[in-house]
TORROLUM-907710 format. One record per residue (C-alpha): x, y, z. Coordinates in steps of 0.2 Angstrom, whole numbers, padded with zeros to 4 digits, always signed. Last residue first. Example, Ala and Ser with C-alpha at 12.3 -4.5 7.8 and 13.67 -1.06 7.14 Angstrom:
2
+0068-0005+0036+0062-0022+0039
//
This chain:
302
-0140+0291+0187-0133+0280+0173-0146+0274+0161-0150+0256+0162-0149+0245+0147-0158+0233+0136-0151+0230+0118-0163+0220+0109-0165+0205+0098-0180+0196+0091-0179+0178+0086-0181+0165+0072-0183+0178+0058-0189+0171+0041-0205+0181+0042-0194+0197+0043-0193+0209+0057-0192+0228+0052-0174+0235+0051-0169+0247+0065-0164+0233+0078-0173+0235+0095-0167+0247+0109-0175+0245+0126-0172+0256+0141-0174+0250+0159-0184+0258+0173-0192+0242+0179-0208+0247+0170-0198+0248+0154-0193+0230+0155-0211+0223+0159-0218+0234+0145-0205+0229+0132-0209+0210+0136-0228+0214+0135-0226+0222+0118-0214+0209+0112-0227+0195+0117-0242+0204+0109-0234+0208+0092-0225+0191+0090-0241+0181+0094-0252+0192+0083-0240+0189+0068-0238+0170+0073-0257+0167+0073-0257+0155+0058-0238+0151+0054-0227+0164+0047-0221+0163+0029-0204+0155+0025-0211+0145+0011-0202+0129+0017-0211+0130+0034-0201+0132+0050-0204+0148+0058-0208+0147+0076-0226+0150+0081-0231+0133+0089-0214+0133+0097-0217+0149+0107-0207+0163+0100-0189+0166+0104-0183+0182+0113-0165+0188+0113-0158+0201+0126-0141+0208+0124-0136+0218+0140-0131+0235+0145-0127+0243+0162-0120+0261+0165-0129+0268+0150-0128+0286+0144-0115+0282+0130-0126+0268+0123-0116+0252+0125-0108+0246+0108-0090+0245+0113-0095+0239+0130-0096+0221+0122-0112+0212+0126-0118+0201+0141-0131+0189+0138-0150+0187+0142-0161+0174+0134-0180+0174+0134-0191+0160+0129-0209+0159+0122-0224+0168+0130-0235+0152+0130-0220+0143+0138-0211+0128+0130-0193+0135+0130-0190+0135+0149-0178+0144+0161-0179+0163+0157-0196+0161+0150-0202+0155+0168-0198+0172+0175-0208+0181+0161-0224+0183+0169-0216+0194+0182-0207+0189+0199-0190+0189+0190-0190+0199+0174-0182+0215+0181-0169+0205+0191-0165+0196+0174-0160+0213+0166-0149+0219+0181-0142+0202+0182-0136+0202+0164-0128+0219+0166-0119+0213+0181-0125+0217+0199-0114+0228+0209-0117+0218+0225-0113+0202+0217-0097+0209+0211-0095+0214+0193-0083+0206+0179-0075+0212+0163-0064+0225+0171-0059+0243+0169-0073+0248+0158-0086+0250+0171-0074+0261+0181-0073+0274+0167-0055+0276+0160-0045+0291+0166-0032+0289+0160-0023+0281+0145-0036+0283+0131-0034+0276+0114-0044+0281+0100-0044+0300+0101-0029+0303+0089-0039+0308+0074-0055+0316+0078-0070+0306+0084-0082+0300+0071-0098+0307+0064-0110+0294+0059-0107+0286+0043-0112+0294+0026-0125+0286+0015-0121+0287-0004-0118+0269-0006-0124+0259+0009-0114+0260+0025-0102+0246+0030-0097+0241+0048-0082+0238+0059-0084+0242+0078-0066+0240+0085-0061+0232+0101-0043+0233+0109-0035+0218+0118-0028+0213+0135-0037+0228+0143-0034+0239+0158-0018+0249+0155-0017+0245+0137-0034+0255+0135-0049+0252+0126-0061+0266+0131-0061+0274+0114-0068+0258+0107-0061+0259+0089-0073+0264+0075-0069+0256+0058-0079+0261+0043-0077+0249+0029-0075+0251+0010-0059+0241+0007-0047+0256+0010-0056+0261+0026-0051+0244+0033-0032+0249+0031-0035+0266+0039-0043+0259+0054-0030+0246+0056-0016+0259+0055-0024+0269+0069-0025+0254+0080-0007+0249+0076+0000+0266+0080-0010+0269+0096-0006+0252+0103+0012+0253+0099+0014+0270+0106+0006+0265+0122+0016+0249+0123+0033+0257+0120+0041+0251+0136+0031+0236+0144+0016+0241+0154+0015+0239+0173+0003+0230+0185+0016+0218+0191+0005+0203+0190-0005+0210+0175+0010+0212+0164+0003+0223+0151+0005+0216+0133+0017+0224+0122+0030+0210+0120+0017+0198+0117+0011+0206+0101-0005+0216+0102-0023+0208+0100-0036+0217+0090-0053+0212+0092-0066+0216+0078-0084+0218+0081-0096+0216+0066-0108+0226+0056-0118+0225+0040-0130+0237+0031-0127+0251+0043-0140+0265+0043-0140+0268+0062-0124+0260+0070-0127+0241+0073-0131+0235+0091-0149+0229+0088-0141+0219+0073-0132+0207+0085-0114+0207+0082-0104+0192+0075-0085+0192+0078-0070+0197+0068-0052+0193+0073-0037+0205+0071-0018+0201+0075-0004+0211+0082+0006+0220+0069+0024+0214+0072+0022+0198+0063+0005+0193+0056-0001+0177+0064-0001+0160+0055-0014+0147+0060-0013+0129+0058-0022+0115+0049-0016+0097+0046-0026+0085+0035-0022+0066+0037-0015+0055+0023-0001+0048+0034+0012+0057+0023+0003+0074+0028-0010+0083+0019-0008+0102+0021-0018+0117+0027-0015+0135+0031-0026+0147+0040-0019+0165+0039-0023+0175+0054-0029+0193+0052-0020+0210+0048-0011+0206+0032-0024+0216+0022-0030+0200+0013-0033+0192+0030-0042+0206+0037-0052+0207+0021-0057+0188+0022-0062+0190+0041-0073+0205+0036-0082+0195+0023-0084+0180+0035-0090+0190+0049-0103+0198+0038-0108+0181+0032-0111+0174+0049-0128+0183+0052-0135+0175+0036-0151+0183+0030-0141+0199+0025-0130+0188+0013-0113+0195+0010-0104+0187-0004-0087+0180+0001-0072+0189-0006-0061+0178-0017-0048+0165-0013-0060+0158+0001-0052+0148+0015-0037+0138+0018-0020+0143+0010-0008+0130+0006+0006+0121+0016+0015+0109+0004+0009+0091+0002+0016+0075+0010+0014+0060-0002+0001+0047+0003+0009+0031+0007+0007+0017-0005+0000+0000+0000
//
């Protein structure tokens, strides 16, 4: 039996830009990931077949530039008018990561962060994206920097961006941006929202799927997309009751689904707002194919 000859490492992934499909939330991430790779800012996935006939895959990071990775973002958090949007995490090279044991920055870290974030913004602009770094990302408090990366329709201007040089702050950084956790007494964003639902008709929906009101999930979301007036913000997803979930080949809602969606979402919003929370849904109208409704739910800082 002949052994398979070992092949050379070759690029894995699409050779041309993927087509963006608004109905597929992963397609925006795939498109931005492709461009990050082509710009030399993202990881290269390379693949080869070994002598044993098995396929081997490894990631190759850019040298000296840090590395960018794209992630899906709920449409409720997109900038107004955007036709696609993701978050991108930029990770610095190891020599420029803060030593959290000593509480100190390596020499040159601040300048390196500023230089590389500005360069990443300019590079993404050359392929048609708007890139907004989270101005509270700081080498003093965070292992990575966050960017909101989105695309506007032709002829539509993005929202006004901060002036050049305003991306990376050193001090002061608001307390809520200094760590990714909250103590029990502080109550995390997810706890603030769940507290508003507990004791109401929605409490069972946090734990079970087959309730008459459907199911509710509450997750944390990057502070890069928090409304500026918020001191807590969470991502809330509502799933309809199983009888009213989409599933037909036609993509049309089942009988009574429109009424179910309208009534349940109105009641959910009323429960949250009566607890003093703000609710921000996505701007685009819901479609019959949608499986869920998503919201940003936040508490305004006093």
